[in-house]
C-alpha angles and dihedrals in degrees: 000000000000113000120237115261098221117077124185136180111277093230096054121091127191097205137061137198122245120225115278091224091068103037143322119259137177125226119227115197118203132173101230149132108320117248092231110152091228090056098042091063094069109005122095123211134179117243121279124193108234103173135016139159120263121275092247103042115184112189134198107248090212095062136057116276116246117188111189124223119155126166141168133210144131113282093029110261128245120228136224134172140214125204121202089346098309133094112278109216104204093183090069094056113068091198094059123076134168119230112247114259094011141059097245113134121217115195112194104212095149091077096046138328134062131264093230088065091066099047112129149089114299129190128184127212124198115196140180135154092286097055147290131279122198131205128226120280102269115208108206118199131161118238119253131206107179125189126249115264115251113261138163114237118200120214114262121226118191138176117244110274099022120129122245141188119200107201121220103180096177123201117270109256137170111273099018116263127252110240129213137154124234140158130242090279091058090247117143113247112245115253131199143156086292099044122035145145120251128222089257091056098253119133113235127203115194086195131346128236131197089255089064088072111118140126101223111069098148128179116211129197118201120199105199098190093062094028091234132137124205124195135206123226113276118265121218121215129184123184118198135174124246091246090057090051093052092051099046116022108012091103097048105038134051123221091252092066092066122090098263124344103235126138118253091222121117112281141176121260126279126179120254090187135048101027124228129010098291139034139166132234130190123197135173123244113267095021127106115265112219119191121182135195121173119180135187127214144119117281094035109266124238119225125226129184132207137165115229113236092003149045131260112256108258103216098036101045120099133171120217137179096030091313091304090114124054115200127190115186127214093012121200134186088275090068092064115112144082119316120192127203118197125200114199139177135158092281099052149301139261131189138201127199121216117195109212124200120186114210123185135217111216116291130182125262093167117003116201114262129209115264125212109189134173119229113286094020127123130228147158139225113210123195110181122166138163136201144141108292097027110263125239117241120219129177129212131180119211088346095306123109106262091232091067098031121108111280119257116195092204094065134068126185118221108174107281093002133074113201119207124196132180092356122198132197091269088060090075111115144128116256125200124206118201120194114182144164135163091286100052147302142254123217121189131178120211124172132209110214118185110205138157107210133152117232119289125187112214099188112103112258120253092016110176118222119194114195133178113243117262091022128105117271119209115196111193125223105171106186142175132198143132118251092039107268123229116236127219129177127211131188120216126349099295103025125129123242114291115245136209095253091082103009134049115227110201123207091243090061096259116143112215123199101194096203113018115208134186091266089057088076113112148078119309124196123207115203122193119193137179133155091276098055151301136269131184139188135190125221129179129226126201121185115211128197114254119255109248136177101229096175109040125196109264133220108271134195110192136172123252111267094020131107128261130191127197115199121209110176111186126201115199144157111288091232094055124075112214126207116216118211124184119206134187116211088344091303137091120293114263114270092246129130089224087075114074134165118215115180105292097358137083107204123195116188129196091018116212132192092261091060092071116107143079118323117197128196111204120189118192134182129173090267108036146359138210136182141191131191138203134187122238116206119190119209137173116278117274131181110285114234118228113267118256114229121207143144113289124272111253119268117256143189095053113190134182119216139161089040109195133163096264105016140040137181118238119199128184142169116241118237123228111300091215093228095307115094116242111251101187146351122230117210121202131181137207125207102213091185100054108013109020114188095017116110122204132195111259109168148325125225136182120280090245094061125088098178134056132187105222128198114228136201122225122261097019124129098220130201121174136202132182134215126195124216131197134166090283096055146275127315125233113268119276124243111285117263124239115286121261120193113203121213121263118257138171114282113275095203139037130227117285133219092043110181137172115204128151122228092192131035090252104044143067118216111203113197133175141169105258124225116260122234090265091057097043092083092203147008126295099043113193139155131233108214116198131179143167137166112276098221098038136079096236121135121247115276113212137185131178114226134183125257095301133125103226141051126181122212111201133202097037126150116259114277100345121158115247133189110227134192130182116191126187122224138170138180091290100050150284130315118239116293107279126228117253118254125208117239139161135226120241123308129230130204117283115263104208132058122222113263139211095037111190132183127204115190108218099181140327093294104027134063133172120221126200130187141168118255122248121240111272094232090059091056091070091197145030109325104236098173145270128299126210120205113197134169142174107253099187140325121259086226113089089215096067118044112157134133118249120211117249119268127208132215121183123202115198125229126355099330115146100196140039144173125248108209130184098041121165112251119239092020139127115236136184130193145175134195129226134183118233135203134171091285098051144268130336126221118303124252122240112290113262120204130205140165131230120217127239121286139185115289127246120251119288112267128243102001109190136165118224138176099026114193134174092277108012142058128189121215123203127184146160123239118262114285088226111033089175088201140354114325114232102183147326123250120211122189125178141167136182124253119211127210092272091056092251116149121234129212116313118241118205120205131179117213125191116256094241094060124098097172133049134174122211116206139188093041125154114266121244089015129134117227132192119213130202116193133178142152130238138211129183088274096056148275123328130216116303130229123211134207140168131216140168129222112232146145125289102272093194094076100056130052124224118259119213131209127183112221129191109260092230094061127089101198141035132194118234115213135192095033120158116245117248093015129131114231133187114219123197120190118194134184124199122199145131091304094053135254120330124181142175132195138211138172126225138165127223121234124261121281117275121240120260089254089084110111131201102271092199090071096051117106095219089055093051090050091049092052091050091051091050090049091051091048092052091049091053090048091052092051093048090046091052092051092047092049091054089052092046093239136134133225136185112244091195093068092053092046092049088053101043114013129090113257091231092066099042112130116252128248122208094263108018101037098262129117094220130228126346118216138203114275089243089069093059090205117156122240119259110238136182121255138183128216106258125224121237091281100047131088119232114243118252120227115262125234092201118125134193090257090055092052095041097049103027128092090248094056100073119118117248120226092244093050095249092147090062091043091055095052102031095075089214107174130209106242098198110101120221110260115261092358104092094122095050094051099218110217124243123232090258092053090046090053091049088063096039098097 
């Protein structure tokens, strides 16, 4: 089959539809010569019918008759009509006119005439020099809306429960009327499963009820075409019970006078329509099949439907009229068969079978299509139709049956096909195919147009197509030519033809890109060729980013009276301007000032219950649209929990757009800020090609931005991630974006840190910091290394090396300046020309030593050295400075002759003098000076000697005090480690320290320089002394050393005695001591933290005379003890009574009144203990204390009370009165001889500090 030569856009149509209110018309689509103005100027075309009235054309008799017939062709066709098979001469009828430029007839019956006069069958013919096209046979009939015939309707009286059919029987109109039942008030009568209207218009009652009684059952017929309604006479119905009949009319009326004579008892169903058990139904293909079953019975039956040997089609089956009507839309032959309706109630069931046959008026299988052929070509017209029964196919040419038409040798008829071969221009004609059966006919026009035309492209040049990414793109190339041109598409200026593996090439010339991507953007060229020529046209395609809602409104539950905000953040192509529309429940937002739109947010304040619903955000651009919805639920107010602050959630939905060679746009969606606004976003990148897994900082943007334009480097496989930061901290990184590989390019930078330094006197080592993979910009990274002497006229010497960081040039002169360049290159090209760097070939050791070395001694530890510089040429390298070697040859003192290792001081640069600090006084030194370069040191200058003067000595070594006695101490020491001269003498100073750390008078003592031991005599016993000791030379005194020591007894002759004391006590009495003897007391405490001790020294008083008697045998003492015992007993009784009463009393007042002064308790200052208190107070006793020396432990406060001592086992009196002695605080008044200043402690005081 030869393809048509004329190809149009699929979306274009050459015909339109006229408004229904004026007239009905039928569209006829034909693939034909385009009506392009440029083509119409010189292109002929046979006529084609474009519009015509319907086959069955019912007109309104009150309006003018308009019969449509429109056609196109080149030259424009002329029109003629036939009426009832004969020529209709419109010129002879003054009421008939033809519309200018078309074949449409207008019959003016509104002025005069009747519509019935113009009933008939009309047919239009459009003709030009290329042939004639004919319209359908149009049957014109005026609409009719006749009145009901007059009739007398008797009232109907029924028993309760009987069935009833109210007939309508409307008049036959054109078109048929629409039936409905109403009352006198024009209110539709209610219908139900019990009462319903049938397809024929009758009103069916399965059983009547008393409420059905009324006098205005009226059937109405509406004729839409004439907009008229006709009504039947009202019908009166009265429903009464059997009891009422027996009471009122049983004696006057027989049963046969009632409407019907059925019992009102419950009964099984029977069908009111259709009658019998079986019926038949015939329907045409494509129509809606309507089957009806209405049954009566009591109770009211329910209707069910089934299809025997089959199932009802799911999507085309509908139930109407309370399931009494079954409808199947768009029926086909497959819907033929037996359908069964079943009526069922509690008393039984009944069924009815309807046999359905589907017939078919003719319908197209292959309709004939227009042919445009070039001379000598072949082609076919196919007219294939089907129907039931099978339609007959007839051919006409230019409106004449082909059997009687002029013969054409180029055509041959073969049933439903006409075959054309070797056509010529005279073969042009319009052929009509007629397919008909008893249910209708089809008529189609198809022309054969023989033309010889080179290709023409009808699509406008430089058409711009804008398509959303990932959607199909259709690029039009409407073309025309005869013979049929071939179409090719190209992309860009030098691209090859596009093929079907990626693209879809449609027969009409359209190029389809199934999934358009960003790289689809560009210029496309359509080329049409046939044997007569070639034509081409360029169109442009732009791919836009899709509009997306990246932050959708979220479901919200808010309290009444509060505020709610819906966010709708839209991401769109930068070149498209979206419009954002907010809807509530798919309608406009309320006109209320509480609703406000601020950028991406819809804010509703003072929320009320009526604000609940579905809120939709719709974003529209010129190319696409998108929407998202959220539900708002309004609840009663509840206490608001405190907000939780945290770092932001990570951003998400990263997307790369505007992808260029050296830049890209990154877009993201912020995560939740967790109640702390985001202050900034941090963007990082990963180079998966060179440093996979390592993320680098790329950029930072404000917390209000969600896009960033990023600069890229060539030949890097980028991935990006984003972190958000608020005042709480930084989020975890987002998911990585998709990867983007940039194209390779030549390096845009050269290596850094280029240096030229020789490692040997005859080489030059060129080093540099190589570019990393990120900086290489492409594969095949290498370096071009170039060098030449700075002061010569030599050309550059160059070498290309691999990706290394060093190159060695051999055979160079010693220490010559070179200009050096290192340039990067890769497979794409070279980096920019680098700047030259100054370097030097290898250095050698200096050849000359500094001269004229001079030393100036500043003091005993500092000297200044001067020298003359060496000639620069003799340095043979970079002058780094001068180095002084100095050493101590020997000491001037005969006592210390030892060699000192050499010391080194380096002075940078070209300095010619320097200071030597830290010299040893009174020493002999030597030094020399050398020049240094990068290679090393030059020869040394002649040694220069000098002497340092005397200085002050260091402190004596190892001062220690040995052999302490009661009145002497021996000091031993070593001479100073550094005498720094000749010692003249030692100076010893010392002074005593009392128990309060106060220093006594200072004693100054000179000791000869040759002594290392000295004994001090006539010292105070048990006294601490502090010593200051230093040496002297003729220059002055050196540093002093200090030490402390105590005079004491010889501890080696007496062993330590040990007593265990209760940890709660703060004193202990020592017995059996020798009078006039010095003792050392050590008190230790052991606990969780270890063992802690303190020491002190005391001396007992002198021995008493033999006149001392045993006081325990004296009568006065026995009486005193009895009085004390009685007093204590009274105190205990009073204390017991007071405790029971909860009171307090001062013990001190009673003791002052009754006790002996010798046994008064001691206070801290006056020898009394202070007040006692009741045990309920739990107050500690106040006790005396003395300030301890460095080696004593301070007493702790005691928790003991009088009750404890009176009633406890430790509170009994001893026979010798030791209890009283321990508490009396009685103090020996005799001072130790010669020890007034040191305040030797008594035994009692010693015991007070024991624990």
